[in-house]
C-alpha positions in Angstrom: 79.9 30.9 7.5 77.4 28.3 7.7 73.8 30.1 7.4 71.6 30.1 10.5 68.2 29.0 9.3 65.1 29.9 11.2 61.8 28.5 10.8 58.9 31.0 12.4 55.6 29.0 12.8 52.1 30.4 13.5 52.2 29.3 16.9 52.2 30.9 20.4 55.5 31.3 22.3 56.6 33.5 25.3 56.1 37.1 24.6 59.9 37.9 25.2 61.1 35.5 22.6 58.5 36.4 20.0 59.2 40.2 20.4 63.0 39.6 20.3 62.8 37.6 17.1 60.3 39.9 15.4 62.5 42.9 16.1 65.6 41.2 14.8 63.7 40.7 11.7 61.9 43.9 11.5 65.6 45.7 11.6 66.5 44.1 8.4 63.7 44.3 6.0 65.8 43.5 3.0 66.5 40.0 4.3 66.1 37.1 1.7 62.9 35.4 2.6 63.1 31.8 1.4 61.9 28.3 2.1 64.8 26.0 2.8 63.9 22.7 0.8 66.9 20.6 2.4 64.8 19.8 5.5 67.6 21.1 7.7 67.0 24.1 10.0 69.4 25.2 12.9 66.9 26.9 15.1 63.3 26.8 15.5 61.1 29.8 16.8 57.3 29.6 17.8 55.9 33.1 17.5 52.3 34.3 17.0 52.6 35.6 13.3 52.0 34.0 10.1 53.9 31.0 9.0 57.0 31.5 6.8 60.6 30.1 6.6 63.6 32.6 6.4 67.2 32.1 5.7 69.4 34.4 7.7 73.0 34.4 6.9 75.4 35.3 9.8 77.0 38.5 8.3 73.2 39.8 8.0 72.3 39.3 11.5 73.0 42.4 14.1 75.0 41.6 17.1 71.9 41.5 19.5 70.0 39.6 16.8 72.8 37.1 16.5 72.7 36.8 20.3 69.1 36.0 20.1 69.3 33.5 17.4 72.4 31.8 19.1 70.4 31.3 22.4 67.6 30.0 20.6 69.7 27.6 18.6 71.2 26.1 21.9 67.8 25.7 23.7 66.0 24.2 21.0 65.0 20.5 21.2 67.0 18.4 18.7 64.2 16.6 17.0 62.2 19.7 16.5 63.8 21.2 13.3 62.0 18.6 10.8 58.5 19.0 11.9 58.9 23.0 12.3 59.9 23.1 8.6 57.0 21.0 7.7 54.9 23.3 9.7 56.0 26.2 7.7 55.6 24.7 4.2 52.8 22.3 4.5 49.3 23.6 2.9 47.3 21.7 5.5 48.9 23.7 8.3 48.5 27.0 6.8 44.8 26.5 6.7 44.8 26.8 10.4 44.0 30.7 10.6 43.6 32.8 13.7 45.6 35.0 16.0 43.1 35.5 19.1 44.2 33.8 22.2 42.0 30.7 22.3 43.3 29.6 18.9 46.9 30.3 19.4 46.9 28.5 22.8 45.5 25.3 20.8 48.0 25.8 18.1 50.8 26.1 20.4 50.2 22.5 21.7 50.4 20.9 18.0 54.0 20.3 17.9 54.3 18.7 21.3 51.2 16.4 20.4 52.9 15.6 17.1 56.2 14.5 18.7 54.6 11.5 20.4 52.3 8.5 19.4 49.9 8.8 22.4 46.2 8.8 21.9 44.3 12.0 20.9 40.9 12.8 21.1 39.7 16.2 19.5 36.4 17.6 20.6 34.5 20.5 19.3 31.2 21.6 17.5 30.6 20.7 13.9 32.6 22.9 11.6 35.3 23.9 13.9 38.1 22.3 12.1 38.5 19.1 13.9 39.9 17.2 10.7 42.2 20.2 10.0 43.7 19.9 13.3 44.1 16.2 13.1 46.0 16.8 9.8 48.3 19.4 11.3 49.3 16.9 13.9 49.9 14.0 11.2 52.1 16.4 9.1 54.1 17.8 12.0 55.1 14.4 13.2 57.5 11.7 11.9 54.6 10.0 10.0 54.4 12.8 7.7 55.3 10.8 4.8 53.3 8.1 5.5 49.5 7.2 4.7 46.8 9.8 6.3 43.6 7.9 6.3 40.3 9.6 7.5 37.1 7.7 8.1 34.0 8.9 9.1 32.2 6.5 11.3 29.0 7.7 11.0 28.9 7.1 7.4 29.9 3.4 7.3 26.8 0.9 7.8 26.8 -0.7 11.2 27.2 -4.1 9.9 30.1 -3.1 7.8 32.4 -1.0 9.9 34.2 -3.8 11.4 35.2 -5.1 8.1 35.9 -1.7 6.9 38.3 -1.0 9.6 40.1 -4.4 9.9 39.5 -6.0 6.7 38.1 -9.4 6.0 39.0 -12.7 4.3 37.2 -14.4 1.7 34.1 -15.9 2.5 34.0 -14.1 5.9 30.4 -13.4 5.1 28.1 -14.0 2.4 29.0 -11.1 -0.1 32.9 -11.4 0.9 34.0 -12.9 -2.5 37.4 -11.8 -2.1 39.7 -11.0 0.6 40.0 -7.3 1.5 42.5 -5.1 3.6 41.0 -2.7 5.9 41.6 1.0 6.5 44.1 0.2 9.3 46.2 -1.9 6.8 45.9 1.2 4.4 47.1 3.5 7.2 50.3 1.4 8.0 53.2 3.6 9.3 51.0 6.5 9.2 47.8 8.1 10.7 44.1 6.8 11.0 41.7 9.5 11.5 38.2 8.4 13.4 35.8 11.1 12.9 32.4 10.9 14.7 34.0 8.3 17.0 30.7 8.3 19.1 28.9 6.7 16.0 31.0 3.4 16.5 29.1 0.6 17.6 30.0 -1.2 20.7 31.5 -4.5 19.1 33.7 -2.4 16.9 34.7 -0.4 20.0 35.8 -3.6 21.7 38.0 -4.5 18.9 39.6 -0.9 18.5 40.3 -0.9 22.2 42.4 -4.3 21.8 43.9 -2.9 18.8 45.1 0.3 20.7 46.4 -1.8 23.5 48.1 -4.4 21.6 48.7 -2.9 18.3 47.2 -5.8 17.1 44.1 -7.1 15.3 42.2 -10.0 13.5 40.6 -9.4 10.1 37.1 -10.6 9.9 36.8 -14.5 9.7 40.9 -14.8 10.0 42.6 -16.8 12.5 45.8 -15.0 12.5 46.6 -11.8 14.3 48.2 -8.7 12.4 50.5 -6.3 13.7 50.2 -2.7 12.7 51.9 0.6 13.6 49.4 3.2 13.3 48.5 6.3 15.1 44.9 6.8 15.8 43.4 10.3 16.3 39.7 10.4 17.2 37.3 13.3 16.8 33.6 13.8 18.2 31.1 16.8 18.2 29.6 15.2 21.2 30.9 15.1 24.8 32.4 11.8 24.8 33.3 11.9 28.6 29.3 12.5 29.1 28.5 9.7 26.9 31.0 7.3 28.7 29.4 8.1 32.1 25.9 7.4 30.7 27.2 4.1 29.2 26.6 5.0 25.7 30.6 4.9 24.9 32.8 2.4 26.4 34.6 4.0 29.4 38.0 2.1 28.6 38.1 3.0 25.0 37.4 6.9 26.1 40.2 6.8 28.5 42.5 5.1 26.0 41.6 7.8 23.2 41.8 10.7 25.5 45.4 10.6 26.8 45.8 14.0 24.7 42.9 16.2 24.7 42.2 19.2 22.3 39.0 21.0 22.5 38.4 23.3 19.5 36.7 26.5 20.2 33.4 27.6 18.4 33.8 30.5 16.1 31.6 32.5 18.1 34.1 32.3 20.9 36.9 33.7 18.7 35.4 36.5 16.7 38.8 38.3 16.4 39.6 35.7 13.9 36.6 36.4 11.7 38.0 39.0 9.4 41.3 36.7 8.9 39.1 33.9 8.0 36.9 35.8 6.0 39.8 37.5 3.8 41.5 33.9 3.4 38.3 32.4 2.3 37.7 35.2 -0.2 41.2 34.8 -1.8 40.7 31.1 -1.9 37.2 31.2 -3.7 38.4 34.1 -5.9 41.2 32.1 -7.1 39.0 29.1 -7.9 36.6 31.3 -9.7 39.7 32.9 -11.7 39.1 36.5 -10.8 40.5 39.1 -8.6 39.1 39.0 -5.1 36.5 41.5 -3.8 37.0 43.9 -0.9 34.9 43.6 2.2 33.0 46.6 3.4 32.8 47.4 6.8 29.1 46.9 6.9 29.7 43.2 5.8 32.3 42.5 8.2 29.9 43.9 10.9 27.4 41.3 9.6 30.1 38.7 9.8 31.3 39.4 13.3 27.8 39.8 14.8 26.6 36.5 13.5 26.3 33.7 16.0 27.9 31.0 13.6 26.0 27.7 14.6 27.8 26.1 12.0 31.2 27.6 12.7 33.9 27.9 10.0 32.3 25.5 7.7 29.2 27.8 7.7 31.4 30.8 7.3 33.2 29.0 4.2 29.8 28.3 2.8 28.5 32.0 3.0 31.7 33.5 1.6 31.7 30.9 -1.2 28.0 31.5 -2.3 28.6 35.3 -2.0 31.5 35.1 -4.6 29.6 32.9 -7.0 26.4 35.1 -6.7 28.0 38.3 -7.1 31.1 39.5 -9.0 30.7 43.4 -7.5 34.5 44.5 -6.5 33.1 45.2 -2.9 31.0 42.7 -0.9 28.1 44.6 0.7 26.4 43.7 3.8 23.3 42.7 1.7 25.3 40.4 -0.5 25.7 38.1 2.2 22.9 35.6 3.0 23.1 35.2 7.0 20.3 34.7 9.1 20.7 37.8 11.2 18.1 36.2 13.6 21.3 34.0 15.0 23.1 37.2 16.0 24.6 36.8 19.4 22.7 38.1 22.4 25.6 39.3 24.1 26.6 41.7 21.0 23.3 43.4 21.3 24.3 44.9 24.6 27.8 45.8 23.8 28.5 49.5 24.2 28.6 51.8 21.3 32.2 52.7 21.6 33.3 49.1 22.3 31.2 48.0 19.1 32.6 50.9 17.2 36.4 49.9 18.0 35.9 46.4 17.3 34.3 46.9 13.7 36.9 49.5 12.8 39.8 47.0 13.8 38.3 44.2 12.0 37.7 46.4 8.9 41.2 47.8 8.9 42.9 44.4 9.3 40.4 43.1 6.5 41.1 46.0 4.4 44.8 45.8 4.4 45.0 42.0 4.1 42.7 42.2 1.1 45.0 44.7 -0.6 48.1 42.9 0.1 46.4 39.7 -1.6 45.4 41.6 -4.7 49.4 43.0 -4.8 50.9 39.7 -3.6 52.3 41.5 -0.6 53.8 44.8 -2.5 53.3 47.5 0.1 54.0 50.2 -2.2 51.3 49.2 -4.6 49.0 48.4 -1.8 49.4 51.9 -0.3 49.1 53.5 -3.7 45.6 51.6 -4.0 44.6 52.7 -0.6 45.6 56.3 -1.5 47.8 56.5 1.6 51.6 57.0 1.9 53.6 54.2 2.3 54.9 54.9 5.8 51.3 55.4 7.1 50.2 52.1 5.4 53.3 50.4 7.0 52.3 51.7 10.4 48.7 50.2 9.9 50.2 46.6 8.9 52.4 47.1 12.0 49.3 47.9 14.4 47.5 44.9 13.2 50.8 42.7 13.2 50.0 41.8 9.4 53.4 40.5 7.8 53.5 41.1 3.9 55.5 37.9 3.4 52.3 35.9 3.9 50.9 37.2 0.6 54.0 37.0 -1.5 54.2 33.9 -4.0 56.4 31.2 -2.9 59.8 31.3 -4.2 61.3 28.2 -5.9 
């Protein structure tokens, strides 16, 4: 029989669907897990679990599992398969890490947003991952094979920004000795990401508005109009609606960009994700340094969770990188972390003892288990042996924290 292929994304889904699929997979731990490179999948499931691609053959599926898979197959949208497979395999998508409700709600919107060409405005504090989110939308979309062009509007001199975006002809201004295509032309067929859109000067805002409305633009100094097929995603760490209300940003451009809106939560608003993020960053920078990743002590994790993270995920990334560069110890201690504890959240200071203890224990267990699975590439037996626990008890801890070993196993080719 033809294989059923399921792509499971790290996204949100109705609990009934997620539970049913997870149960079907858990009943068959011997299933061969492999990414399907053909680009064709027969069913797409969105669940709140780590990204992976699975190939299930009909004889391996129990009757109840087969029913679940058939129902999902019949209910899926015809165009969902290719973006789903890209999501499971693309490294840009895998960098969106988090299992908390605030983050999974946001992730659940990405496939829908990727499936259309409407304007997108991503807002959030500095360091929350706005560009990663925009990349996810691009690589989940039908434009994934076309260019991804990112522009920091605040880094381009005001007098050059129009030329940078739309290009210029020779002689358009004093230093224009040759003609040059702009970034819009470079992004043809793909996605143009405009970061810090609030820094765009008013004349350039007017041209961008016309481009978004008509999909046409005129290079600086040119007479002819050019047509372009480009999706624009904008981002700002300012409240663009408030800026528009004060007349500091064009209202018409704001409404044109704000067709689909995403607001990324600050890291202090999703503390439940800090352990996952820390483990992932430790693994990443340990690989760059060419050494085994250290474990994270409970005291160190407590400091990470207590910090208010004004710089958000970017600040956490810098703290982890600096710690690994400065210390080669097998365990990261609290004193190894260079964090300004004066920025700890006031709300945590009034948390009850039992609540704080339960939170820190849960975060420590998750971080400890994931660290072992990183070290032993998803081998549960070896990880349990290192933890000096029997395999069943170690597996129960993994189940308690919904940790899937496939996340940590090397990709199969």
